[in-house]
C-alpha positions in Angstrom: -14.1 -25.6 -6.0 -10.8 -26.0 -4.1 -9.4 -22.8 -5.5 -12.5 -20.8 -4.3 -12.2 -22.4 -0.9 -8.6 -21.4 -0.5 -9.4 -17.9 -1.7 -12.1 -17.5 1.0 -9.7 -18.9 3.6 -7.2 -16.3 2.5 -9.7 -13.5 3.1 -10.6 -14.9 6.5 -6.9 -15.0 7.3 -6.5 -11.4 6.4 -9.2 -10.4 8.9 -7.8 -12.5 11.7 -4.3 -11.2 11.1 -5.7 -7.7 11.1 -7.2 -8.1 14.5 -3.8 -9.2 15.9 -1.8 -6.5 14.1 -4.1 -3.6 15.0 -4.3 -4.8 18.7 -0.5 -5.0 19.0 0.1 -1.7 17.1 -2.3 0.2 19.3 -0.6 -1.3 22.4 2.9 -0.4 21.1 1.8 3.2 20.3 0.5 3.5 23.8 3.5 2.0 25.6 6.1 4.0 23.6 4.0 7.2 23.7 3.6 7.4 19.9 0.6 8.7 18.0 -1.6 6.2 16.1 -0.9 8.2 12.9 2.8 7.5 13.3 2.1 3.8 13.9 0.2 3.7 10.7 2.8 5.5 8.7 5.9 3.9 10.0 4.9 0.4 11.3 1.8 -0.9 9.7 2.7 0.6 6.3 5.9 -1.5 6.2 4.4 -4.7 7.6 1.4 -4.7 5.2 3.7 -4.0 2.3 5.8 -7.1 2.7 3.9 -9.0 0.0 4.9 -6.3 -2.5 8.5 -6.5 -1.4 8.6 -10.3 -1.7 7.1 -10.2 -5.2 9.7 -7.6 -6.2 12.6 -9.6 -4.9 11.4 -12.8 -6.6 10.8 -11.1 -9.9 14.2 -9.4 -9.7 15.9 -12.7 -9.2 14.0 -14.1 -12.2 15.3 -11.1 -14.1 18.8 -11.9 -13.2 18.2 -15.4 -14.7 17.2 -13.8 -18.0 13.4 -14.1 -17.5 11.8 -10.8 -18.3 9.7 -9.8 -15.2 10.0 -6.0 -15.0 6.3 -5.6 -15.6 5.5 -7.6 -12.4 7.8 -5.4 -10.3 6.6 -2.0 -11.6 3.0 -3.0 -12.3 2.5 -4.4 -8.8 4.0 -1.4 -7.0 2.1 1.2 -9.1 -1.1 -0.9 -9.1 -1.0 -1.4 -5.4 -0.5 2.4 -4.9 -3.5 3.2 -7.1 -5.6 0.6 -5.3 -4.8 1.9 -1.9 -5.3 5.6 -2.6 -8.6 5.0 -4.3 -10.5 1.8 -3.5 -9.0 1.1 -0.1 -9.3 4.7 1.1 -12.8 4.8 -0.4 -14.0 1.7 1.3 -12.5 2.9 4.6 -14.3 6.2 4.2 -17.6 4.4 4.0 -17.3 3.5 7.7 -16.1 6.8 9.1 -15.0 10.2 8.0 -11.2 10.3 7.5 -9.6 13.6 8.5 -6.1 14.8 9.3 -4.5 17.8 10.8 -3.2 20.6 8.5 0.4 19.9 9.6 0.2 16.2 8.8 -1.6 16.9 5.5 1.2 19.2 4.4 3.9 16.8 5.5 2.3 13.8 3.8 1.4 15.7 0.7 5.1 16.7 0.2 6.3 13.1 0.8 3.7 11.6 -1.5 4.1 14.0 -4.4 7.9 14.0 -4.1 8.0 10.2 -4.2 5.9 10.0 -7.4 7.9 12.8 -9.1 11.1 11.0 -8.2 9.9 7.7 -9.6 8.7 9.4 -12.8 12.0 11.3 -13.2 14.3 8.3 -12.8 12.2 6.0 -15.0 11.4 8.6 -17.8 14.1 7.0 -20.0 12.4 3.6 -19.7 14.9 2.0 -17.4 15.6 1.8 -13.7 19.3 1.2 -13.0 20.9 0.0 -9.8 21.9 3.6 -9.0 18.3 4.6 -9.5 17.2 1.8 -7.1 19.6 3.0 -4.4 18.3 6.6 -4.9 14.7 5.3 -4.3 15.7 3.4 -1.2 17.8 6.3 0.2 14.8 8.6 -0.3 12.6 6.4 1.7 15.2 6.0 4.5 15.4 9.8 4.8 11.6 10.0 4.9 11.4 7.4 7.6 14.1 9.1 9.8 12.3 12.5 9.5 9.0 10.8 10.4 10.5 9.2 13.4 12.1 12.4 14.7 8.9 14.3 14.1 6.8 11.7 16.0 9.3 11.6 18.9 9.1 15.4 19.3 5.3 15.8 18.9 3.9 12.5 20.2 1.0 12.7 22.6 -0.2 10.1 25.0 -2.7 7.8 23.4 -6.0 7.3 25.2 -5.8 3.5 25.0 -5.6 1.2 28.0 -2.8 -1.3 27.9 -4.0 -4.8 28.6 -1.1 -6.9 27.3 2.5 -7.3 28.3 5.3 -6.4 25.8 6.0 -10.0 25.0 2.4 -10.6 24.1 2.3 -7.5 21.9 5.3 -8.8 20.1 3.7 -12.2 19.6 0.5 -10.6 18.3 2.5 -8.4 15.9 4.7 -11.2 14.5 2.0 -13.8 14.1 -0.4 -11.1 12.8 2.0 -10.0 10.1 2.8 -13.6 9.2 -0.8 -14.5 8.8 -1.4 -11.4 6.7 1.5 -12.2 4.4 0.5 -15.9 4.0 -3.1 -15.1 3.5 -2.4 -12.3 0.9 -0.3 -14.8 -1.0 -3.2 -17.3 -1.2 -5.6 -14.5 -2.3 -3.2 -13.2 -5.0 -2.3 -16.6 -6.4 -5.9 -17.7 -6.6 -6.9 -14.4 -8.1 -4.2 -15.0 -10.8 -5.7 -18.5 -11.4 -9.2 -17.1 -11.9 -7.9 -14.4 -14.2 -6.1 -16.9 -16.3 -9.1 -19.2 -16.3 -11.4 -16.3 -17.4 -8.9 -15.2 -20.2 -7.8 -11.9 -18.8 -4.5 -10.5 -20.2 -1.4 -11.1 -18.0 -0.4 -7.4 -18.1 -3.8 -6.7 -16.6 -3.1 -9.2 -13.8 0.2 -7.5 -13.0 -1.1 -4.0 -12.3 -4.7 -4.6 -11.3 -5.2 -8.1 -10.0 -1.9 -8.4 -8.1 -1.9 -4.8 -7.2 -5.3 -5.0 -5.7 -4.6 -8.4 -4.1 -1.5 -7.1 -2.3 -3.5 -4.1 -1.1 -5.9 -6.4 0.8 -3.8 -6.3 4.0 -4.0 -2.5 3.9 -7.7 -2.7 3.5 -8.0 -5.1 6.4 -5.8 -3.1 8.7 -7.4 0.2 7.8 -11.0 -1.0 8.3 -10.0 -2.8 11.4 -8.4 0.4 12.8 -11.6 2.3 12.1 -13.7 -0.3 13.8 -11.4 0.2 16.8 -12.0 3.9 16.7 -8.5 4.7 15.4 -9.1 6.5 12.1 -5.7 8.2 12.3 -4.0 4.8 12.1 -6.2 3.9 9.1 -5.3 7.0 7.1 -1.6 6.8 8.2 -1.4 3.2 7.1 -2.7 4.0 3.6 -0.6 7.1 3.0 2.5 5.4 4.5 1.9 2.3 2.3 1.8 4.4 -0.9 5.0 6.2 -0.1 6.6 2.8 0.7 5.2 1.1 -2.5 6.4 3.9 -4.8 10.0 3.9 -3.4 10.9 0.6 -1.8 9.8 -2.4 -3.9 11.0 -0.9 -7.1 14.1 0.4 -5.3 15.0 -3.0 -4.0 14.4 -4.7 -7.4 16.4 -2.0 -9.1 19.2 -2.4 -6.7 19.3 -6.1 -7.6 19.1 -5.8 -11.4 18.2 -3.3 -14.1 14.5 -3.2 -14.8 12.4 -1.5 -17.4 9.4 0.7 -17.2 6.7 0.1 -19.8 5.3 3.0 -21.8 1.7 2.3 -20.6 2.9 2.9 -17.0 4.6 6.1 -17.9 1.9 7.4 -20.1 -1.2 6.3 -18.2 -0.8 4.7 -14.8 1.7 7.0 -13.2 -0.2 10.2 -14.4 -3.4 8.6 -13.1 -1.8 7.9 -9.7 -0.6 11.5 -9.5 -4.1 12.9 -10.4 -6.0 10.6 -8.0 -3.5 11.4 -5.2 -4.0 15.2 -5.8 -7.8 14.6 -5.6 -7.5 12.8 -2.3 -5.3 15.5 -0.8 -7.9 18.1 -1.9 -10.6 16.1 -0.2 -8.5 15.9 3.0 -7.9 19.7 2.9 -11.6 20.3 3.4 -13.1 20.4 6.9 -15.1 17.2 6.6 -12.2 15.3 5.0 -13.2 12.1 3.2 -16.9 11.4 4.0 -19.1 8.9 2.3 -19.7 11.1 -0.7 -15.9 11.4 -1.4 -15.5 7.7 -0.6 -18.0 6.7 -3.2 -16.3 9.1 -5.8 -13.0 7.4 -5.2 -14.5 3.9 -5.6 -16.2 4.9 -8.8 -13.0 6.4 -10.2 -11.1 3.2 -9.4 -13.7 1.1 -11.2 -13.5 3.3 -14.2 -9.7 3.0 -14.1 -10.0 -0.8 -14.1 -12.4 -0.7 -17.1 -9.9 1.5 -18.9 -7.1 -0.9 -18.2 -9.2 -3.9 -19.3 -10.7 -2.6 -22.5 -8.4 0.2 -23.7 -4.8 -0.5 -22.6 -3.8 -4.0 -21.6 -6.9 -6.2 -21.4 -8.1 -8.5 -24.1 
């Protein structure tokens, strides 16, 4: 009973934190003359991915102590990316058509595909060394710098009225992110408890339960942005989060200690992530973008993926 109550409180906390974060992010975008898409890519994507970072750091420190935890690091990062590009984007698309400009689509496509190919290339031998970790982190830093310069040159004034002083925006942002991080921790830990109670394999928890759980902040922020009529921020948050998840959590963990990449991830999960990402990019290349039909397709594909993981690969 108490576990279910805490789980529900965690979900409520995610939504409250979303309200604060989206409100402050829109205000910051307006005050500094930055586009909502940039705020989603460069600000929200990092803030909502802090749970993945903390999980990777904790697991890497456990690895240093001789406790094998590579599966938590790689499974959570890849599982979170899969959840975001399919179920999170799909649920967001149920509320409002998600579209993007041709220029942003090309730029994001190059960044997404390059990050996945880089991760696959450095982990193909089954290990991610410290040098590999630094390569992943450096790649994200380059992406972030390019993104910042592009946004600075091409930013347009946002049609959002500023109601809050900078100090209040900072307070909303800090407390919003703090609440998102704490709430997502409650949701993930209780999801792990229920999975253990119901007899689900631990490997399934790593890539699906934890991966989906740490994607809840992205879902909350994305839907919250859509309800506030800012679909560009929603789409930018999801795409930015995937680039971040592929490069940074594994990069940080790899920089701390050598980690391994399981065969199932290389043979099934990473190829699946690549295919579902290409499908999403094809949807976005069309004039209507991701409408409700495409959103439902993405949700169904994710459910089929979960079933495959549960009954074919790592489940009991």
